[in-house]
Every structure is written in C-alpha cells, then in structure tokens.
N, C-alpha and C positions, 0 to 999 in steps of 0.2 A: 504494500500500500504506500510505501514511502515515495516511490516515483510519482504517484498521483498527487500526494499531498505536498511534496517538496518541489515539484517541477511543473506546476500548472502552466507557466509561461511556455515552457518547452513543448508541452503537449498541445497547447493552443496554437503554436506556430507550426509544429510538425504535422499534425493531422490534416490541416488544409493543404500542405505541400504533398502529403501522401495522396490525398484525394485528387490533386491536380495531375499526379502521375497516372492514376487509374483506380478503378474500383477495387481490384485485387490488392494493390499496394495499401490502400486505405484500410481494407478489411484485415490484412495481415498485420499492419502496424497496430490497429485497434485491438486485435486479438492478443498481441504480445503485451500491450499495456494492461489489458484486462487480466491476462494470466498472471502477470507479475503482481497485480493488486489483490488477487484472491488466493495466491499460493503462500505457502509457508507454514510453520508450526504454530498451532493455536492451542491455548489451554484456557479452561474456565472451570467454575464450579459445575458439577453435573446438574443439568436441567436449566442452566443459565446460558444466555448467549455469549459468544466469544466477544471480548472487548474489541477485537479487530473488526468484527462484522458490524458492531454498533458504530464504530468510528467511520468505517467505509460507507455505510448507509447514510450517515449524517453528512459526510463530505460530498457524496454524490448528490444528495438532495440540495445542498448549498450551491453546488456548481450548476445544477439544473435550473435553479432560480435565476441564474445570471446569464444563461445562454438561450438562444432561440432553438426551436425544433429543427431549423434548417442548418444549424451549426454543425461543423464536422465532428464535434465531440459529443453531440447530444445522445446518439445511440450508445456510445461507450458508457456514459454516465448512467443512462437508463439500465443498461445491462449490469453495471456494478451495483446500483441501488437494488435492483430486483434480486440479484444473486445474494446480496447481504440480507435482504428481507427474508428470503427463503431459508437461508441458514439460521437466522434468528428464530424464525417460527419452528424450524425443525428442532432446535435445541430446547425451546420452550415446550414443544409437544412431548419431547423426551422427558422433561421434568414433570409434566402432567401425568404421564404414564407411570413414572416412578412413584409419584404421590398416590396414584390409584392402587398400585401394587402394595405400597405400605399400608394403605387403609384396609385392603383385603386381608392382610396378614394377621 
C-alpha cells in the first residue's frame, strides 16, 4: 500500500502516460499498482479487519472524492476500495461465525 499512499503524484502522472501508450499498457500498469497495494503480510485480531485493509479502503475513498470517473486512476481506486471492503467484510463475517460457535458451545 505504500506506493499508493506515498507516491500519489507519480501514479497520477504515470497512469495517463500508460493510457496514452495503449489500453494494455494502462491495464498492466494499473494491475501492478493494485497488486502491490493489496499484497503483503497482514495480521489482526481474529474476527477483526486487517488495519491495512481499513487504511487502503479509506485512502481509496479519499482519492475517489478528488478525481473524476473519466480519470485514468478512477478504476484503480475503485478496485482497491472494493477489494479492501470485501476483505473487511470477510474478516468481520469470520468473527461473527466465531461468536456463533462460542454461543453454541
């Protein structure tokens, strides 16, 4: 996630350049940024979302508020937000299942 949070200007300049090269270049570059933002070791309390996912979702939402849908980074930030939201919900659902199992025991 560091590349996204620390290099917003670079991403903002590089994505339009990649788009000007072609659709595949833009997709490949966006995919690389996405992969770097969601990969890595994560840890949290069981049943609680990973801090990295919460931060990524918040960062993506903040960036989406400042750019237009036509912007070259829009789809990237939507994908990051949605991925983080899905992972947060998955962790919370796991916590609910653990609570139910404890209640049944």
